[in-house]
N, C-alpha and C positions, 0 to 999 in steps of 0.2 A: 583481064588478068591484073591483080593488084600490084602496084609498084611499091617495093620495099626500099626505102632510102638506105644508103650505104652505112650510116651510123647505127641504124636500127638493126641491120644485118649483123653488124659487129656485136651488138648487145645480145642478140639471139644466140650467137655462137660462142660467146664468152663463157668460161667455166668459173665456178666459185669455190674459193678456198676460204673457209671460215675458221677463225680462231676465237675460242671462248676463254676469256681471261687475259688481262693486260698487265699481269704481274711480271715477275722475272722471266719465267719460261715463255709466256705468250709474247712478250715484247721481243725477246730474242728470236723467236721463230718468225715473227713479222719481218724483222730485219734480215734474217738469213734468206728467207724465201723471196722477198721482194727483189733481191739481186739475182735470183736464180730462175724465176718464172717469167716468161714473156708477158709483158704488160698488155699486149693486144690479144692475149689468149686467156689470161687468168686475172680475175678480180679478187683481191685479197681484202677481207673484212675482219676487223678485230672488235670484240665487244667486251666492255667492262662497265659495271655500274658506278665505279669509284673514280673520282677525278684525280686523287692523290696517289702517287707511287711512293711506296716506302722502301727504304733500304733496311730490310728487316734484321740483318745481322747487327745493325747499329742499336737495336733495342736493348741489347745486352749492356751497352755502355751508358745509356741514358740514366739509369738509376744511380750511377756513381758520378754523375756530372762530368764524364769524360767526353761525351758528345753532347752537342746542343740539338735542339729540335730542328733547326734549319738544316743540319747536316744529314738528317735521315729521311727527309721527304722533299719531293719535287712534283711538279705537275706532270702526270703520266703521259699526256699527249705529245709532249716535246720529244719523246723517245720513239714515237711511232713514225715510220717513213711517210712523207707527204702524200704519196700516191697509194697508200693503204687507207681504206675507208675505216674511220674510227667512230664507233657508236657507243655513247655513254648511256647505257640503259641496263636495267635488271634483266637477267636471263631467267625465264620462267620454267621452260622445259625443253628437253631434247627428244625428238621423235625419230629415232634412227631408222626405222622401217620406211619412213617417208622422206628421209634426208632433209629434215627441216628442224629449225630451232625457233621456238616461240619466245619472243621478248615481251615486255610489259604491254606494248601497243603495236607490235608489228611482227611479221613472220619472215624469217630468212631461210633460204634454201641453199644447200651446199652440194658440191661434188666430192670434196674432201673436207673432213672436219678434224681440227686439232683441239683437244680438250686440255686446257691449262688453267683450270679453276682453283687450283691450290688446295690448301687446307686451313683449318681454323681451330681455335680452342673451343671446347664444349664443356664448360664447368658444370652445366646443368646435369651432366651424366653422373656426377658424384654427389650422393646425398649429403646435404649440409654445407657444401662448398659455397653456394650462393646464399648463405645465411646472413645473419646480422653483422658478422665480422668481415664480410667481403668488402674490400677497398678500405678497411679500417685497420685490421691486423692480418688480413689474408690478401695476398696480391699475386698477380701474374706479371711477367715481363715479356710475354709473347705477343702482346698487342701494344700499339703506340700509347693508347690511353692507360693501360696497365703499367707500362714502364714509367710514365710520367707520374702517376699516382704513387708508385713505389719510391721514386726519386724524392718526392716531397716528404714521404714517411721517413726515409733514411736520413734526411738532412737534420731531423730533430730527434731521432730515436736515440735513447740513452743506453741501450743494451738489454740483454736478456737471452732467452732461448730462440735462436734463429734456426728454423728448419727449412731446408731446400728440398723440395719433394717432386718426384715424377709420378704421375698417376699410372700411366701404362704406356707401352710402346706399340706402334712407332710414334715418334714425335719429330717435329721439324727441328733440324739441327741437333742431333743427339748429344753433342758435346756441350751445348750452351748451359745446361744446368750445372755441370761441373765448373765451367768457366765462371759462372755467377758465384759459386762457392769460393773459388780462389780469389776473385776480385773483391768479394766481401771481406775476406781475411785481410787483404791488402788495404782496403778502404778503412776498416776499423783500426788497423795498426796506425795508419797515418793520422787518424783522428784521436789517437791516444786512448781508445777505449776497448782494444781487443781483449783485455783481461776481463771485461764486463760482458763479453759476447760469447755464448756457447753455440757453435755451429755444428749442425748435424745434417748429413746428406742422406736422403732416404730414396731408395730406388726399388722398383719391382724386379730388377735383374739380380743375378747371383754374384755380381761384381760391379765395379765402378763404371764399366762401359760394356758395350755389346761385344767387343773383341777382346779375347783373353790376353794377348800380348800387350795390348794397350792398357788393359786393366792393371797389369803389373806396374807400369810407370806411374799411373794415376794413383794407385794405392799408396805408393811411396810419397807422393806429393800430399795426399790427404793426411798421412801420419806426420809428415814434416810440418804441416801447417796447423796441426792439432784440430783437424776436422773429423768428427766421428762419422761413421758410415753405418747405415742400417740397410741390409740387403733383403731380397725376397719379400718385400712389403707390398702386398696386394690390398690397396685401400678399399674399405667398405663404406666409410663415412667420415665426416668431419663433425666433431662434437663442439659446437659453438659455446656451450656453457662451461665445460671443463677446459676448453682450448687444447684439444687433443685430436690427432688424426688416428683413426682406428682401422685395423685391417680385419680380414675375415676370420682370423684366428683370435680376435679380440686383443691383439697386441696394440698397445697405446703409446703414442709418442707425443709428449706435451710440447707446446710452443708458446712463445710470446709474440713472435712474428713468423708467419708462414708464407714462404715464397713457393708457389706451386706451379707446376706445368700440368694443366688439366688434360684430359683426353683430347687428342687431336683427331679431327674428322674431316673428310672431304666435304665439298660444298653440298648444301641441301638439294640443289638442282640435280645432282647425280642420283640421289635417292628418289626424287620425284620422277626421274626418267627411267628408273629401273636398271641403271647401268652399273651400280656399285656393289661392294660387299657390305658386311655389317657396319663398317666404319665409313662407308661412302667413298671408298677408293676403288678405282676402276681396274678390274682384272686386265692386265697388260702383258704382252709378250716381253719377257725380261731382256731380250737381246735386240729385238726389232722395234719395240715401243709401239706396236700396232695393237689395237683392241683385240682381245681374244674372241669377242662376239661379233664385231662388225669390221670388215676389211677396209672400209673407207674412213674409219675413225682411228686416229692416232692420239696417244696420251703422253704427256710429259710433265715432269716436275712432281710436286706434292700430290697431284691428282691420281697418280698411278699407285698400284699395289706392289711395284717391284721392290725386292728386298735390298734396296740401296738407301743410303742416307738421304733424307729430305733436306737438301742443302743446295745453296746457289752454285757451288762448284760442280755438283752432280748434274744439275740442270744444264749447266754450260757444256759439259762433255756430252750429255745426252742430246742436246740440240744439234750438235754437229752430225751425229749419226742419224737423227730423225730427219734432218734436212736431206741427206743423201737418200734415205728410204722413201720419203715422199716423192722425190723426183723419179726414183726407180718404179714406184707404184704407178705414177702417172703414165710412165712409158711402157708399163706392162712387164717389167722385169722382176725377178725374185728379189726379195728384200735382203739386206745385209743383216746377218745375225751377229752383230758386231759389238753392241754396247755391253760393257763388262761390269757396270756398276761402279766405275771409277769415282772415288771420292778423294778430295784433297782438302784437309781441314786444319786450320790453326786453332790451337787451344790456349787461350790466355791463362796464365798461371799467376799473374800479379807481379808487382815489383819490376814492371817493364820487361817481362820475359814471357815467352810462349813456347809451346810444343808444336810440332808439325807432324801430322799423320797422313799417310798415303796408302790407300787400300782399295779393294774391289770386291765383287761378289765372293770370290774364292780365296783371295789372299788377304790375310790379316795385316794390320800395320806392322811394319818392321823397322829396324834401325838402318841407318845409312845416310846418304846425302841426296839433296834435291835442288834443282832439277838435273844437275850434272853429276856424273860419277866422280867421286873423290873431291872435286873442287867445290861442290855444293852450289852456292854458298850456304844453303839452308841445311840444317841437320834434322833428321827424323827421330822422333821420340826422345829428343833432348831439349831441355830449356835453353833458350838463347835470346839475346836482344834482337838478333836479325829476324828471328821468327816473329817477335813482337812487332817489329817494323813492317814485316810482311802482312800481318793481320791488319794493321792500320792502313797500309797501302791498298788493301783490297777494296776499301771504300772508293778510292779514286778509280781503280780498275773497274769496279762495278758500274759506276755512272758513265765512264768514258769509253769502255771497251766491251765489257760483258753484255750489257743491255743492247748495244749496237751490233752485236754479232761479230765482233772483231776477235780473232783468235789471240789467246795469251801466248806470247813468244816462249818457245822451248818447253811448253807443257802440252803433252799429247793427250788426245781424247781418251785413249786407253792407258791403263797403268803401265808405266815403264818399269822394267826390272833392272835397269842400269843403276849402279851405286847402292843397291839394296843388300842387306845382310839377312839371311833367312834361317839362321840357326839359333834364334832366340827362343828360349823356352818360356811358356806361359806360366803365370803364377796367379791364381785367383784368390789367394788368401788375403 
């Protein structure tokens, strides 16, 4: 009879929880679960091909020299718990029927899989976008490289027609294009050339934002800052010769400088694995964050198709519910249908001010105070310097609390109705 050494027995009985992606969501889940799962029962492994972890909300500030390069990037491994196995390799394919993931040179097996592969821009999806003007007169700021290239362009740009454009929804951080427009207005005013810059905000939506009540406040700011808006613009192509964006109705908008948010898509590994929709986002239960197709696969962050904002705050709230649900799944209990799509977003408006919006799947942004009723100190849907400080403070919170799975004090995972005013009428004009 063969003798099995105690440590080998342990290895044979250990179960595997595998996390794909070490961005915001994946890193949070590694920290949450390492404190919840017994180390002698569960091996946690996280895989990501990239060494650098980026503070992506900071990309908004790079073009305007508000943040430096060092403030938005760190070595990702330092945020992963020491007793979580960290593998820096490319993920080739997921085989859900076999409970395995193929990396570039090894195979990993799992009992529970968390997909946190995020999203990325796909400029190749729009004809002409990657033409001769790309990174010359056409830029993105949703990538680190794009934000830096745009920064270098703006430093020496002397004015003209600036077009800020959204290709299609959904996108990561839906308020960021508006923030860019407001910050651009402030930036050019401080440079003394605002009168030489014509700013147009172009969106496929029927208003400035996805939520009507929020659109009312944002439309006011656009008018106040003399920023034109073009709505219902479904882009067909970019004409590099005439320097125009063209929609399917042949509506043309000229530009001297185009700042665009290309189509956002899930990781290509999702397409390879047959797990995603047309945009490579994984069909996910909106309230439990469990894959609709495979019960031992859970999805979080930008990789999901849930109708919530693809933003860091949403991932933070989702991570708390997902942690509970994975523990329930492991123990054989029904999952909590709890996640409500809660989003809490600061909107920079320039001149050291910002708006704050708080909403979920069912409830639009409303007026009121946050996080406490009456005393705030933050006000919803109103500009204030306190909201601006909150936006800037989020970078510290991100690196020191959010990634480490530390709860943000006084902010609940689900939307609180305390201090909110719900009788605001929407205005889409």
